[in-house]
TIDOGU-359937 format. One record per residue (C-alpha): x negated, y, z negated. Coordinates in steps of 0.02 Angstrom, whole numbers, plus 32768, in hexadecimal, padded with zeros to 4 digits. Each point is the difference from the previous one (the first is absolute). Example, Ala and Ser with C-alpha at 12.3 -4.5 7.8 and 13.67 -1.06 7.14 Angstrom:
<atoms>
<atom east="7D99" north="7F1F" up="7E7A"/>
<atom east="7FBB" north="80AC" up="8021"/>
</atoms>
This chain:
<atoms>
<atom east="8000" north="8000" up="8000"/>
<atom east="7FBB" north="80A9" up="8030"/>
<atom east="7FFD" north="8091" up="7F87"/>
<atom east="8040" north="80A0" up="804F"/>
<atom east="7FFE" north="8067" up="7F5F"/>
<atom east="7F5C" north="805B" up="8022"/>
<atom east="803C" north="8035" up="80AC"/>
<atom east="80AD" north="8046" up="7FE1"/>
<atom east="7FD2" north="80A1" up="7FA6"/>
<atom east="7F73" north="8041" up="806E"/>
<atom east="7FF4" north="804B" up="80AD"/>
<atom east="7F71" north="8025" up="8077"/>
<atom east="7F6E" north="8063" up="7FB7"/>
<atom east="7F7C" north="8057" up="806D"/>
<atom east="7F4D" north="7FCF" up="7FDB"/>
<atom east="7F9D" north="8084" up="7FA4"/>
<atom east="7F58" north="803C" up="803E"/>
<atom east="7FAC" north="7F93" up="7F7C"/>
<atom east="8064" north="7F68" up="8039"/>
<atom east="7FC7" north="8019" up="80B3"/>
<atom east="7F4C" north="8021" up="7FCF"/>
<atom east="7FFF" north="7F5F" up="7F9B"/>
<atom east="8034" north="7FA1" up="809C"/>
<atom east="7F72" north="8058" up="805D"/>
<atom east="7F82" north="7FC8" up="7F7C"/>
<atom east="8042" north="7F4E" up="800C"/>
<atom east="7FDF" north="8005" up="80BB"/>
<atom east="7F48" north="8021" up="7FDC"/>
<atom east="7FF0" north="7F53" up="7FB4"/>
<atom east="7FF6" north="7F5A" up="805B"/>
<atom east="8094" north="7FC2" up="7F98"/>
<atom east="8097" north="8065" up="7FC9"/>
<atom east="7FF8" north="7FAE" up="7F53"/>
<atom east="7F6E" north="8072" up="7FD3"/>
<atom east="807F" north="8088" up="7FD6"/>
<atom east="8069" north="7F91" up="7F8F"/>
<atom east="8003" north="8023" up="7F45"/>
<atom east="8052" north="7FB5" up="7F69"/>
<atom east="7FE4" north="7FA0" up="7F60"/>
<atom east="7FDE" north="7F4E" up="7FCA"/>
<atom east="805B" north="7FCF" up="7F60"/>
<atom east="7FB3" north="7F67" up="7FAB"/>
<atom east="8070" north="7F9A" up="7F8D"/>
<atom east="7FD1" north="7F69" up="7F94"/>
<atom east="8055" north="7F59" up="8017"/>
<atom east="8045" north="7F9B" up="8091"/>
<atom east="8040" north="8061" up="8096"/>
<atom east="80BD" north="8009" up="801B"/>
<atom east="8052" north="7FB8" up="809A"/>
<atom east="8015" north="806C" up="809A"/>
<atom east="80BD" north="7FF5" up="7FEC"/>
<atom east="7FF4" north="8046" up="7F4F"/>
<atom east="7F94" north="8092" up="8037"/>
<atom east="8073" north="8024" up="8093"/>
<atom east="8098" north="8003" up="7F8E"/>
<atom east="7FA4" north="807A" up="7F8D"/>
<atom east="7FCF" north="806C" up="8096"/>
<atom east="80B2" north="800A" up="8042"/>
<atom east="8042" north="8039" up="7F57"/>
<atom east="7F7C" north="8087" up="7FED"/>
<atom east="8010" north="804B" up="80AF"/>
<atom east="80A9" north="8053" up="7FE3"/>
<atom east="7FAB" north="809A" up="7FB6"/>
<atom east="7F7C" north="800C" up="8089"/>
<atom east="8054" north="8040" up="809F"/>
<atom east="7F58" north="803A" up="8047"/>
<atom east="7FC5" north="7F4C" up="8012"/>
<atom east="8084" north="7FE2" up="8086"/>
<atom east="7FB2" north="807E" up="8079"/>
<atom east="7F95" north="7FD2" up="8096"/>
<atom east="7F91" north="8064" up="8076"/>
<atom east="805B" north="8033" up="809F"/>
<atom east="8006" north="8084" up="8088"/>
<atom east="7F87" north="8037" up="8087"/>
<atom east="7F48" north="8029" up="7FE4"/>
<atom east="8027" north="80B9" up="8006"/>
<atom east="809B" north="7FF8" up="7F90"/>
<atom east="7FEC" north="7F6F" up="7F86"/>
<atom east="8076" north="7FE9" up="7F6E"/>
<atom east="8034" north="7F88" up="7F77"/>
<atom east="80AB" north="7FB2" up="801C"/>
<atom east="8069" north="7F7C" up="7FA8"/>
<atom east="7FD6" north="7F53" up="803F"/>
<atom east="80A4" north="7FB0" up="8037"/>
<atom east="7FB4" north="7F54" up="7FE9"/>
<atom east="7FB3" north="8020" up="7F56"/>
<atom east="7FF0" north="7F5F" up="7F9E"/>
<atom east="7F96" north="7FEE" up="7F61"/>
<atom east="7FD7" north="7F4E" up="8033"/>
<atom east="7F97" north="8045" up="8090"/>
<atom east="7F97" north="8066" up="7F84"/>
<atom east="7FD3" north="7F75" up="7F86"/>
<atom east="7F65" north="7F9A" up="8027"/>
<atom east="7F99" north="7F78" up="7FAC"/>
<atom east="7F45" north="7FE4" up="7FF5"/>
<atom east="7F9E" north="7F71" up="7FAF"/>
<atom east="7F88" north="807C" up="7FAD"/>
<atom east="7F64" north="7FD5" up="7F9E"/>
<atom east="7FB9" north="8005" up="7F50"/>
<atom east="7F8B" north="808E" up="8036"/>
<atom east="805B" north="80A7" up="800A"/>
<atom east="7F87" north="8042" up="8083"/>
<atom east="802F" north="7F6F" up="8072"/>
<atom east="80BA" north="8020" up="7FDF"/>
<atom east="7FF4" north="80B8" up="802F"/>
<atom east="7F9B" north="7FD7" up="809C"/>
<atom east="808A" north="7F89" up="8037"/>
<atom east="8086" north="8081" up="7FD9"/>
<atom east="7FA5" north="8088" up="8061"/>
<atom east="800F" north="7F99" up="809F"/>
<atom east="80BD" north="7FEE" up="7FF7"/>
<atom east="8060" north="8064" up="8085"/>
<atom east="809A" north="806B" up="7FEC"/>
<atom east="8067" north="7FEF" up="80A0"/>
<atom east="8022" north="80AC" up="804C"/>
<atom east="80B3" north="7FD5" up="8033"/>
<atom east="8033" north="7FE9" up="7F48"/>
<atom east="7FF4" north="8072" up="7F69"/>
<atom east="7F46" north="800D" up="7FDB"/>
<atom east="7FF4" north="7FA6" up="7F59"/>
<atom east="7FF6" north="7F51" up="7FBB"/>
<atom east="7FFB" north="7F9B" up="7F5F"/>
<atom east="7F88" north="7F6C" up="7FF5"/>
<atom east="8011" north="7F6F" up="7F87"/>
<atom east="7F4B" north="7FC9" up="7FE4"/>
<atom east="7FFE" north="7F51" up="7FB6"/>
<atom east="7F54" north="8014" up="7FB3"/>
<atom east="7FB9" north="80A6" up="7FC4"/>
<atom east="7F7C" north="7FF6" up="7F7A"/>
<atom east="8041" north="7F92" up="7F75"/>
<atom east="80B6" north="8011" up="8031"/>
<atom east="8064" north="8037" up="8098"/>
<atom east="801A" north="80A7" up="8054"/>
<atom east="8089" north="806D" up="8047"/>
<atom east="7FB9" north="8080" up="8079"/>
<atom east="805D" north="8094" up="804A"/>
<atom east="7FB3" north="804F" up="809B"/>
<atom east="803B" north="808F" up="8070"/>
<atom east="7FBB" north="8063" up="8091"/>
<atom east="7FB6" north="80A6" up="7FC9"/>
<atom east="806F" north="805A" up="807D"/>
<atom east="8098" north="7FAD" up="7FAF"/>
<atom east="7FCE" north="8024" up="7F4C"/>
<atom east="7F77" north="8055" up="7F9D"/>
<atom east="7FB2" north="7FB9" up="7F63"/>
<atom east="8079" north="8054" up="7F88"/>
<atom east="8096" north="7FBF" up="8062"/>
<atom east="7FB6" north="7F50" up="8004"/>
<atom east="7FE7" north="8004" up="7F43"/>
<atom east="80B2" north="803C" up="7FE5"/>
<atom east="803E" north="7F73" up="8071"/>
<atom east="7F9C" north="7F80" up="7F9D"/>
<atom east="804C" north="8044" up="7F5F"/>
<atom east="80AD" north="7FE1" up="8044"/>
<atom east="7FDC" north="7F56" up="804E"/>
<atom east="7FA2" north="7FB7" up="7F6C"/>
<atom east="802B" north="8074" up="7F70"/>
<atom east="808A" north="7FF0" up="7F7D"/>
<atom east="80AD" north="7FD4" up="8041"/>
<atom east="804B" north="80A0" up="7FBB"/>
<atom east="7F86" north="806F" up="805F"/>
<atom east="8061" north="8091" up="8050"/>
<atom east="7FE2" north="8045" up="80AD"/>
<atom east="7F43" north="8021" up="8002"/>
<atom east="7FBC" north="80AE" up="801E"/>
<atom east="7F5A" north="8029" up="804D"/>
<atom east="7F9F" north="806F" up="7F8C"/>
<atom east="7FC3" north="80AC" up="8034"/>
<atom east="7F93" north="8077" up="7F9E"/>
<atom east="8091" north="807A" up="7FE8"/>
<atom east="807E" north="8060" up="8069"/>
<atom east="7FAC" north="806C" up="8087"/>
<atom east="7FCC" north="80B1" up="7FD2"/>
<atom east="7FBF" north="8092" up="806A"/>
<atom east="7F51" north="7FDA" up="803F"/>
<atom east="7F6E" north="8066" up="7FC1"/>
<atom east="7FA7" north="7FFD" up="80A7"/>
<atom east="7F69" north="8061" up="7FC3"/>
<atom east="7FD5" north="7F6F" up="7F8D"/>
<atom east="802F" north="7F76" up="8079"/>
<atom east="7FBA" north="8033" up="80AA"/>
<atom east="7F4A" north="7FD7" up="7FD3"/>
<atom east="803B" north="7F4E" up="7FDC"/>
<atom east="802F" north="7FEC" up="80B8"/>
<atom east="7F4E" north="8019" up="803F"/>
<atom east="7FBF" north="7F65" up="805A"/>
<atom east="7F88" north="7F9A" up="7F94"/>
<atom east="7F49" north="8000" up="802E"/>
<atom east="7FB3" north="7F65" up="804E"/>
<atom east="7FB2" north="7F81" up="7F89"/>
<atom east="7F5A" north="7FBF" up="803F"/>
<atom east="7FAB" north="7FBF" up="7F64"/>
<atom east="806A" north="7F6D" up="7FC4"/>
<atom east="7FB0" north="7F58" up="802D"/>
<atom east="80A9" north="7FAD" up="8019"/>
<atom east="801D" north="806C" up="809A"/>
<atom east="7F63" north="7FBA" up="8050"/>
<atom east="8052" north="7F56" up="8016"/>
<atom east="8066" north="7FE4" up="809C"/>
<atom east="80B2" north="7FDD" up="7FC0"/>
<atom east="804F" north="7F59" up="8028"/>
<atom east="80B0" north="8049" up="7FEA"/>
<atom east="802C" north="7F65" up="7F9A"/>
<atom east="8012" north="8012" up="7F46"/>
<atom east="7FEE" north="7F9E" up="7F5E"/>
<atom east="8051" north="802A" up="7F5A"/>
<atom east="7FB5" north="7FE7" up="7F53"/>
<atom east="804C" north="802D" up="7F59"/>
<atom east="7FDF" north="803F" up="7F50"/>
<atom east="8078" north="7FF8" up="7F6D"/>
<atom east="7FFB" north="805D" up="7F5B"/>
<atom east="8070" north="8021" up="7F6B"/>
<atom east="803E" north="80B4" up="8007"/>
<atom east="7FE1" north="8010" up="7F45"/>
<atom east="7F46" north="800A" up="8027"/>
<atom east="801D" north="808E" up="807C"/>
<atom east="8072" north="805E" up="7F88"/>
<atom east="7F7F" north="7FF1" up="7F75"/>
<atom east="7F78" north="803E" up="8076"/>
<atom east="8071" north="808E" up="8036"/>
<atom east="8015" north="803A" up="7F4C"/>
<atom east="7F42" north="800B" up="7FEF"/>
<atom east="7FE3" north="8058" up="80A6"/>
<atom east="809E" north="8067" up="801A"/>
<atom east="801B" north="7FA8" up="80A7"/>
<atom east="809F" north="7FB3" up="8046"/>
<atom east="8009" north="7F4E" up="8040"/>
<atom east="7FF7" north="8037" up="80B9"/>
<atom east="7F69" north="806E" up="7FDA"/>
<atom east="7FAA" north="7F6F" up="7FA9"/>
<atom east="8029" north="7F8B" up="8090"/>
<atom east="7FAE" north="8079" up="807A"/>
<atom east="7F6A" north="8013" up="7F8C"/>
<atom east="7FEA" north="7F43" up="7FF5"/>
<atom east="8013" north="7FF3" up="80BE"/>
<atom east="7F77" north="8083" up="8011"/>
<atom east="7F90" north="7F9B" up="7F8B"/>
<atom east="8021" north="7F61" up="8064"/>
<atom east="7FD0" north="8058" up="80A1"/>
<atom east="7F60" north="8040" up="7FAF"/>
<atom east="7FD4" north="7F4F" up="7FCA"/>
<atom east="8028" north="7FBC" up="80AE"/>
<atom east="7F82" north="806F" up="805B"/>
<atom east="7F93" north="804B" up="7F75"/>
<atom east="7F77" north="803F" up="8074"/>
<atom east="807D" north="8073" up="8057"/>
<atom east="801A" north="8065" up="7F60"/>
<atom east="7F59" north="7FF6" up="7FA6"/>
<atom east="7F93" north="809E" up="7FF7"/>
<atom east="7FB2" north="8010" up="80AA"/>
<atom east="808B" north="7F99" up="804F"/>
<atom east="8065" north="8045" up="8093"/>
<atom east="809E" north="8011" up="7F98"/>
<atom east="7FB5" north="8048" up="7F61"/>
<atom east="806C" north="8091" up="7FC6"/>
<atom east="8089" north="7FD6" up="807E"/>
<atom east="80A8" north="7FAB" up="7FFA"/>
<atom east="8069" north="7F89" up="8066"/>
<atom east="80A2" north="8046" up="8045"/>
<atom east="8098" north="7F94" up="7FDF"/>
<atom east="80B9" north="8010" up="8029"/>
<atom east="807E" north="7FF3" up="7F71"/>
<atom east="80B5" north="7FED" up="8033"/>
<atom east="807C" north="8082" up="7FBB"/>
<atom east="80BB" north="7FF8" up="8017"/>
<atom east="8051" north="8086" up="806C"/>
<atom east="80AE" north="7FB5" up="7FFF"/>
<atom east="808C" north="807A" up="7FDB"/>
<atom east="8054" north="7FD8" up="7F59"/>
<atom east="80AA" north="8003" up="8054"/>
<atom east="7FD0" north="7F8B" up="808F"/>
<atom east="809D" north="7F97" up="801F"/>
<atom east="7F95" north="7F6B" up="8035"/>
<atom east="7F6F" north="8002" up="7F85"/>
<atom east="7FC2" north="7F53" up="8033"/>
<atom east="7FF4" north="801E" up="80BB"/>
<atom east="7F6D" north="804A" up="805D"/>
<atom east="7F51" north="803A" up="7FD4"/>
<atom east="8000" north="809D" up="7F94"/>
<atom east="7F4D" north="8000" up="7FC0"/>
<atom east="7F7C" north="8083" up="8027"/>
<atom east="7F4F" north="7FF9" up="7FBD"/>
<atom east="7F9C" north="8066" up="7F85"/>
<atom east="7F45" north="8003" up="8019"/>
<atom east="7F9B" north="7FC4" up="7F6A"/>
<atom east="7F42" north="8008" up="7FFA"/>
<atom east="7FBB" north="7F6B" up="7FA0"/>
<atom east="7F62" north="804C" up="7FB3"/>
<atom east="7F90" north="7F6A" up="801E"/>
<atom east="7F66" north="806E" up="8012"/>
<atom east="8018" north="8059" up="7F59"/>
<atom east="7F86" north="7FAF" up="7F84"/>
<atom east="805E" north="8031" up="7F61"/>
<atom east="8099" north="7F91" up="7FD9"/>
<atom east="8056" north="8087" up="7F97"/>
<atom east="7FF4" north="807B" up="8090"/>
<atom east="8042" north="7F7C" up="8077"/>
<atom east="8099" north="7FE7" up="7F92"/>
<atom east="801A" north="80BC" up="7FEF"/>
<atom east="7FFE" north="8019" up="80BD"/>
<atom east="807E" north="7F75" up="8019"/>
<atom east="806F" north="804C" up="7F7B"/>
<atom east="8003" north="80A4" up="8060"/>
<atom east="8026" north="7FA9" up="80A5"/>
<atom east="8090" north="7FA0" up="7FAF"/>
<atom east="8049" north="8097" up="7FA9"/>
<atom east="80BF" north="7FE9" up="800D"/>
<atom east="8017" north="80B8" up="802E"/>
<atom east="7F89" north="7FEE" up="8092"/>
<atom east="8056" north="7F63" up="803E"/>
<atom east="80AC" north="8050" up="7FEE"/>
<atom east="7FC9" north="8099" up="8066"/>
<atom east="7FBC" north="7F8D" up="8087"/>
<atom east="80A1" north="7F9B" up="8004"/>
<atom east="8068" north="809F" up="8015"/>
<atom east="7F8F" north="803E" up="808D"/>
<atom east="7FFD" north="7F5B" up="805C"/>
<atom east="80BD" north="7FF3" up="7FF1"/>
<atom east="8013" north="80A9" up="8059"/>
<atom east="7F7C" north="7FDB" up="8084"/>
<atom east="8043" north="7F53" up="802B"/>
<atom east="80B2" north="8041" up="800F"/>
<atom east="7FC7" north="8075" up="808D"/>
<atom east="7F6C" north="7FA3" up="804A"/>
<atom east="8019" north="7FD0" up="80B7"/>
<atom east="7FD9" north="7F4A" up="8021"/>
<atom east="7F7E" north="8029" up="8085"/>
<atom east="7F9F" north="806E" up="7F87"/>
<atom east="800A" north="7F7A" up="7F7B"/>
<atom east="7FBD" north="7F80" up="807B"/>
<atom east="7F6C" north="8070" up="8029"/>
<atom east="7FD8" north="8010" up="7F46"/>
<atom east="8011" north="7F45" up="7FE3"/>
<atom east="7F54" north="7FCF" up="8041"/>
<atom east="7FA6" north="8071" up="7F84"/>
<atom east="806C" north="7FC9" up="7F6D"/>
<atom east="7FD5" north="7F47" up="8016"/>
<atom east="7F4C" north="801A" up="8038"/>
<atom east="7F91" north="7F9B" up="7F8A"/>
<atom east="7F6E" north="8074" up="8023"/>
<atom east="8061" north="808A" up="7FA8"/>
<atom east="806B" north="7FA0" up="7F84"/>
<atom east="7FB2" north="7F54" up="7FE6"/>
<atom east="807B" north="7FB7" up="7F82"/>
<atom east="80AF" north="800F" up="7FB7"/>
<atom east="804B" north="7FE5" up="7F53"/>
<atom east="80B0" north="7FE7" up="7FBD"/>
<atom east="8048" north="8012" up="7F51"/>
<atom east="80A1" north="7F9C" up="7FEB"/>
<atom east="8073" north="7FEA" up="7F6A"/>
<atom east="8080" north="7F75" up="7FED"/>
<atom east="8078" north="8048" up="7F7F"/>
<atom east="806F" north="7F67" up="7FE9"/>
<atom east="7FC4" north="7F52" up="7FCF"/>
<atom east="7FFD" north="7F89" up="8094"/>
<atom east="801F" north="7F46" up="8001"/>
<atom east="8071" north="7F77" up="8040"/>
<atom east="807A" north="7F8A" up="7FAB"/>
<atom east="7FDD" north="8047" up="7F54"/>
<atom east="7F43" north="7FE6" up="800F"/>
<atom east="7F9C" north="80A3" up="7FFB"/>
<atom east="7F79" north="8023" up="8081"/>
<atom east="7F4F" north="7FDC" up="7FC6"/>
<atom east="7FB7" north="8076" up="8082"/>
<atom east="8033" north="8081" up="8083"/>
<atom east="7F7E" north="8023" up="8087"/>
<atom east="8008" north="808A" up="8082"/>
<atom east="7FEA" north="7FD2" up="80B7"/>
<atom east="7FCA" north="80A5" up="804E"/>
<atom east="7FF6" north="802B" up="80B8"/>
<atom east="7F60" north="7FEC" up="8064"/>
<atom east="7FCD" north="80AD" up="803C"/>
<atom east="7FA5" north="7FEC" up="80A7"/>
<atom east="7F44" north="8009" up="7FEA"/>
<atom east="8005" north="8026" up="7F46"/>
<atom east="7F98" north="7F7C" up="7FA4"/>
<atom east="805E" north="8006" up="7F5B"/>
<atom east="80AB" north="801C" up="7FB1"/>
<atom east="8011" north="7FFA" up="7F42"/>
<atom east="80AF" north="7FF6" up="7FB5"/>
<atom east="8036" north="7FE2" up="7F4E"/>
<atom east="80A9" north="7FD0" up="7FB9"/>
<atom east="803A" north="8019" up="7F4C"/>
<atom east="807F" north="7F7C" up="7FCE"/>
<atom east="8035" north="7FEB" up="7F4D"/>
<atom east="7F5F" north="8000" up="7F9A"/>
<atom east="7F88" north="7FCE" up="808B"/>
<atom east="7FA6" north="805D" up="808B"/>
<atom east="7FD9" north="7F9E" up="809E"/>
<atom east="7F81" north="8046" up="807C"/>
<atom east="7FF4" north="7FCA" up="80B7"/>
<atom east="7F60" north="801C" up="8062"/>
<atom east="8024" north="7FEC" up="80BA"/>
<atom east="7F5A" north="8003" up="805C"/>
<atom east="7FC7" north="7FE0" up="80B1"/>
<atom east="7FBA" north="7F50" up="800C"/>
<atom east="7F61" north="8040" up="8054"/>
<atom east="7FC7" north="8057" up="7F61"/>
<atom east="7F80" north="7FA1" up="7F9B"/>
<atom east="801D" north="7FFD" up="7F44"/>
<atom east="80B3" north="8042" up="8002"/>
<atom east="8035" north="7F67" up="7F9B"/>
<atom east="7F9C" north="8047" up="7F6D"/>
<atom east="806F" north="809A" up="7FF1"/>
<atom east="807B" north="7FB7" up="7F7F"/>
<atom east="7F70" north="7FCC" up="7F8F"/>
<atom east="7FAE" north="80AB" up="8013"/>
<atom east="80A6" north="8056" up="7FD8"/>
<atom east="8017" north="7F9B" up="7F5F"/>
<atom east="7F49" north="8018" up="7FD0"/>
<atom east="8018" north="80BC" up="8016"/>
<atom east="8096" north="7FF9" up="7F8A"/>
<atom east="7F98" north="7FAA" up="7F7A"/>
<atom east="7F74" north="807F" up="8014"/>
<atom east="807A" north="8092" up="7FF6"/>
<atom east="804A" north="7FB8" up="7F60"/>
<atom east="7F52" north="7FF2" up="7FB4"/>
<atom east="7FCE" north="80B0" up="8034"/>
<atom east="80A5" north="804C" up="7FC8"/>
<atom east="7FED" north="7FAD" up="7F56"/>
<atom east="7F5A" north="805B" up="7FEF"/>
<atom east="8050" north="80A7" up="802D"/>
<atom east="7FB6" north="8010" up="80AE"/>
<atom east="80A7" north="8036" up="804E"/>
<atom east="803E" north="8078" up="7F7B"/>
<atom east="8067" north="8083" up="805B"/>
<atom east="7FCF" north="7FB7" up="80A9"/>
<atom east="80A5" north="8027" up="8056"/>
<atom east="802F" north="80B7" up="8002"/>
<atom east="80B3" north="802E" up="7FD7"/>
<atom east="8068" north="8030" up="8099"/>
</atoms>
């Protein structure tokens, strides 16, 4: 029996500039799945039957009308429209999986999303670590990371969960252009990072780190830093450990930083379809890998992640994207994804409702970020309940990328030791 609930309440929706640019980025890859994103939810115990998961999926889709929309229209006038043949059964898949999560995510990354259907899917993975997995994936043109997280919360969150909302920083305010315009300057080329000297394979491998958030909160009390600021600081330390000669005194990157893109939501709070389309712009963050003092590194990251700065950027991008002609956006696309200017991306994701299935809570929630063409690394972390799970998605051509999770955790231990000795007192300036 087909479920028509998600189709009845929605009409055709033109693609935004960001939706169309996401499809353009996907076309730069050999496989369209490079621009798929989502999350892998790992659950202990024996996997349920496909029929049981399908019954669960049908019941949860009534509050998700966006998931019944497919890509349609001509190349010049594309739009999202209700799929008259929408059937949840065509969006539920099964995989054998593996005990190694890296192998599971590699298998998931190769799974297609047929273009003639709504661009999402749910995978029942029979083996994922020590249990099984439920993985939600969507095309980045169809959803951004915040929308995918909100969808996961509805699909695998508590039964009483109301209609999910995609979070924004706050309602839009007038843009202070004098403060914002310098942020739109193109980043300078990066020529000193060793990772950019390796010819990319354009195939990727994921590795993971897990930590109790209590450790990060305790460290934050000693340093004055937030969890996202600490995650960026630990990522910076891991990058320094990966290629230490780049940042040592006399090295080509000494005193310099690595430009990274951090996604920020530009979705209007009153968007009637908050789970459809890509509504994420980027804020430039300079990871101060070449700064020798760890307290100064943390202070710089605190300034870059100042909520007021990010809110101003979100307001400005919202205005620009509302008026930006597609052709101009396409011209700017090449620079925005050029690894020589911005060699990596990061994402900070929060799951605000406990996930699970059949009364069993999830033991882990891992982000599956997109693969930006040419960029050697994407680092994404997810906070779920009292755990933080970090995904390192690296180009397979890069030697030593598998050591990043260990370097990240070692950096956390070292920061805890230094903070206990007072090395970070007042490191992060107040906004």
